[in-house]
N, C-alpha and C positions, 0 to 999 in steps of 0.2 A: 730661282725656285722652280721654273718649269722643268729643269733637268734633274731635280731631286727624285730619287727612287723611293725614299722613305720619309714621310712627313711626320713632324712631331704630333703626338696624339692630342685630340681635342680634350681639354680639361673637363673634369666632372664636377668641379666646385663653382661653376658659374650658372646663372639661370639660363635654361635651354627651352626654346619654344618648341612645343610638340606639334608636328604637322603630319597630315595624312600623306601616305605614299600611294601614288596612283600609277597604274600600269598603262602606258600609252597604247600598247597593242590591244589591250582589252577595251579601251575607250574607242579606238578605231573600229573594233569589231562590234560595237554597240552593246557591250555588256552593261545591263541595267544596274547591277550592283556597283560597278565602277563609276558609272555616270552619276549615280546618287551620291557617291563619295565626292566627286568633283563639284557637284552642286553645293554640298554642305561646305566644302572648303572655300568656295568662291563667295558664298553668301555670309560667311562668318568672319574669318580672318583675311580672306582674299589671297592666301598663300598656300602652296602645296608642293611636295616633291613629285617629280615625274621620272619614272624609270622606263627602260626599254624604248627609248625615243628614237634610237637609230642614228644619232648624230655624234656618237662618241669619238670616232676618228677625226671628224672635222673639228670638234671642240679641242682635242689635243693639239691639232695643227694650229688652231687659233691662239692657244696659249704660247706656242713657239713664235708665231708671228708677232704677238704682243710683246714678248720679251725682247725680240730682236729690234722691233721698231722703237720701243720706248727706251732702249739703250743707246739710240742715236744721240749725237751731241745736241745740246739744247738749241744751238743756233740753227741746226738743220730742222729740228721739229718745229721751231717757231715760224718757219716759212709756211706752215700749214695751220697756224693758230686760228681759233674760232673768231676772235674779235669780241667786241662788246655790244653788238647790235642784235643779239638774240639768235645768231646762227648756231645750230647744233653740230653740223658736220665739221670735222677737222680736229685739230689738236687742242687740248686744254692743259695748260701748264699748272704745276702746283702753286697754291697760294693765290689763285685768281678769283675764287668765289667764296661767299660767306657760308658758314656752317651753322650760324645761330643768330639770335637777335642782336648780339653785341658786335657782330661782324668779324668773328674769329675766322682766320683763313683756313682753307681746306688743306689737306696734306697729300692729295692724290693727283696723278696725271693720267689722262686717258686720250684715246683717239677714237672718234666716231666716224664710221664709213657708211655713207648713204646707201640704202637698199637700191634706190634709183640708179646710182652710179655703178653698182655691181651688176645690175640687170642690163644696163646699157653699155657696159664695157666692150670694146675699148674707146667708147665715145661718152665719157662721163657728162652728166647733166649739170651737176652742182659745182664740183670743184676737183682739184688734183690732190694727190696723196704722195707720201714718201715712197721712194723706190722699193723699199722692202715690202710695201703693200702691193704696189703694182706688179711685182714679180710673182706674187701669190694670188693674184686676182682670179685667175682661171682655175688653179689647182686647189685652192683653199677657201678663199672668200666666197666664190660663187656657189660651191656645194654647201658651205655652211649657211649662207643666207637662204638659199632655196629650200634646204631641208628644214631650217628654222621656220620659214614661212609656212611650209606644209604642216608642221606641228601646231603652230599657233592657229592656222586657219582651220585645222581639224577641231581644236578646242572651241573656236568661235562658232563653228557650225553646230556643235552640241549646245552651246549657250543660246544660240539663235532659236533652236527648237524649244528649249526649256522655257525661254522667255515668251513663247507664243508668237514669234515673229514669222513672217512669210519666208520661205526658202530664199536665200540669197540676199536678205535685207542687210545683214551686217557685212557680208562679203562685198557688196556693192560699194560700201563706204571705204573699202580698203583696196579697190581695184588698182592695178598698176598702170592704167592708161593716163593717170594724172600724177603730178608730184606729191610725195608724202614725206613725213618726217621719220619714217621707219629707218632703222639703222642698226649696224653691228657696232659693238664697243669692246675695246681691250683696255683694262685698267691696271695701274701699278701703284701700290702703296709701299713706301720705303719701310725698312725694319725699324723697330724700337721707337714707335710713335706713341704719343700720349693723349692725343686729341682726335676729334672726329675727322675721318677722311672725307665723308660727304654727310652733311647735316640732315636732320629729320625732314622727310619729304614723302609725298605720294608720287608715283610715277606719272609722267605727263600723258602717256598714250593709252593703248588698248590692252595689250598683254606683253609681259616680260618673260623671256626665256633665258635664265641665268645659270652660270656654271662657276663654282668656287672649289678650290682645293684646301684653302685655309679659312678659318673662321673670321669673323669681323662684321658680317651682316647681322643687324639686330632689328627685331620687330617689336612694336608696342601693341600688345593685344588690346582689342576693344574693351574700354572700361577700366583698363589697368594703368597704373603709374610706374610699372616696372618694365624696363627694357629687357628683352630676352634674346640671347644669341640663337641664330639658326645654324645648327651643326651641319657642315657639308657631309654628304654621303657619296662615296665613290660611284661614279657612273650615273648619278641622279642629278637632274636639273632641278632648279628652284624656279617655280612659276608664280606670277602674281598678277592680279587685276590692276589696271591703271585707271586714271581719271576718266578717259574717254569711254571706256566700257561701263564704268560706274554711272556716268551720266546717261549714256544710251539706255541703260537698264532702269533708269529712274531710281537709282540707289539700291536696287535689289542685290547687285553684285558689288563687292566692297573693295575700294582702293584704299589700302591700309598704310598707315605711317610706318616708315622704316628708315634706317640710317646705316652708314658704314663706319665702324669703329676699328681701332687696332685689333689684330687677332688676339685671342685670349691666351694666357699661360705662355708656355715655351714657344708657341707658334708666332708670338710677337717678334721674335728675333730674326725672322725671315722676311724677305720681300714677299708681298702678297700680290698675286695677279688674279684677275677675274675676266670672264668673257660673257658678253650678254648680247641678246638680240631683242630689239624693241619694235613691236608692231604698233604703228600709229595710223590714224585715218588719213585719207587724202587731205592735203592742206586746206582745200576749199570747203570741207564738210563743216557745217555749223554744229557745235556740240550742244545737244539738247536731248531730252528723253524721247524715245521713239514711241510715244504713247498713242499716236494715231494709228499705228500698225499693230498694236498689241493691247488687249484688254488687261493682260497681266501687268504690264508696265503702267498703263493708265490707272489701274487700281492702286498701285504702289505710290504713284505721284500724288494721287488724290488724298491718300492717307498721310503722306509725309512729304509735302512740297518743300523744296530747298532752293533758296535764291541762287546758289552757285550753279545750279543746273540750267539756269536760263540767263547766262551772261551775254549771249549773242555772239560770243567769240567763235571763230573758226578754229579747227584743230591747229592750223599753222600759227594763228595769232596766240592761242593758248600756250603752245610750246615756246614761242619766241618771247612772250612776256615773262614767263617763269625763268627762262635762261637769262634774259637781259637783267632782270631784277636781282639775280643772284651774283652777278658780276660785281666785284668790289669797286671797280672804277665807276659804276653807276650808283653806288650806295650814297644815300643822303642822310640816313639815320635808321633807327629801328623800324620805321614805317616801310622802308624798302624791303625788309625781310618779310613782312606780312603781305606786301604787294606781289611777292614771288610765290605765294601759296596756291595750292590747287583746290581739291575738294575737302580739305580739312575743316572740321566744324566743332571740335570739342576742345575746351580750354584745359590745359595741363600746366601744373606748376612744377618747374624743374629748378632745383637748387633753392637758394634763399631769395624769394621774391621775384624771380625771373619767370615771366609768363609767356608761353608760346602757344600757338594753335596746333592741334594734331587731329588726325582722323579718328 
């Protein structure tokens, strides 16, 4: 699929989620109208498109890296497998995690590459990677990760100001002088699938910077029972708020439920690849509202306190728990699915009598 010059068009007969399109260059320049649009998106659905982000070449190169790496023989990829202890970095094979309450197996494979390992290359902190990754660490991964960090950090700086936080308050929680769960990811979905690639979830970390060429991503809008596709737009990233930022903001910013399904229409006949960068706090940071530093956040917490915002978990513990509980080898029953959840808080009925939690 990365080599295709013409993709099948996105169908018009499926529910499509309408999202705001934001211009990164205007946001960087402090355009107040664009900043207001970002605030609206982040406080309502938690999702938006981002254009003119300047990472287009690196994204294309990451698609190629992902295709080459995930085409390696399975025995070779399994040398770098994540395991079942909650580690995020490394390879995840198909069929190893649950996608729903019943324990249905996932249909995707992916490779996560730690931000820490990219920044410290050629002396990785966490683990080793396939030769196809190592060969492109300097020319592809490093510029992709560094530029993605710049984009997400710019957005976080805007949120910091709008939340009434002191300058640098959020940035300090993501400083690179200590290990974090921040990572780049390449994902492959085989063609002609009929079930979820990744089940309904909120993202573990702070901000997600995602790139798709084919459909498949679905969002469940707040208060709705209808899953809606996010239509990929050429050259546009898809950004969303994760659990950590929702918690830091006292729930002002929304970490919304989403999932990965087979591409719609004729697109389902093709392999689907995606590329993502996840910004997450330092592993040692305790996830809790930053109410002592902002009256805006303090007011929000006072009006709508949520138990999940005071779990006492660090960012590293939060991520490890959610990954560990999704692994099928760790599954004990339906309760394990609920133990893998993040900031979801609304009950939704899916199908006949099957109940799950959603954001």
